[in-house]
N, C-alpha and C positions, 0 to 999 in steps of 0.2 A: 558080879555078871549071872543074869539069869536068860536063858533060852525062850524065846517066845519062837514059837512054829506057825508057818500057815500051810495051806495046801502046795504052796509051791517052794517056799525057802525058808531057812530057818535064820534069825540074827541072834546077836547076843546085845543086852541093853543093861546097863546101869541102872541102880536103884533111882537114881536120879533123874535121869531120863523116862525111865519108865512114868513119875511122877509126874513130869512135865507132859508126857503123851498122854496120860488118864485129865489132866487138865484142859488139853486140847481138844478130846473128844466130849468133854462134858460143854465144853465152850461152844460147841458145834454142831450138839444135840445130839451126836453120831453114838452106834454102839462100837466096841473095839474093830469088831472085825470089819464092818464097812469103811473104816479110814485107816485100818493097819497099812494095808499095802500102798497108799498112796505116803501116807507117813516115813513105810520103810524104804522107798524108791527115793525119796527125798534125799533122809538120811546117807542111802549107801552112793548117791550123786557128790555128796559130802564126805565121801570117803571115811566116815567115822564109825562105822561097823566092816567088818567082814562076813561077806555073803557065803554061807554054806549049800553050797547045790543051786537051784534055781538059775533063773538067766539073770544078765545084768544088763538093762537098757537103758 
């Protein structure tokens, strides 16, 4: 597991999920920083990751 930090939160992501995430960014023509928050929020809602700090909306 690796940590990915944002100004508001930190998540732990497996290498497999990181690869999927990168493909998603490429497919949408977005940089990681622009799509990161929506991606994280979707995964938090699925309870796949433990949120460390930040807000759970």
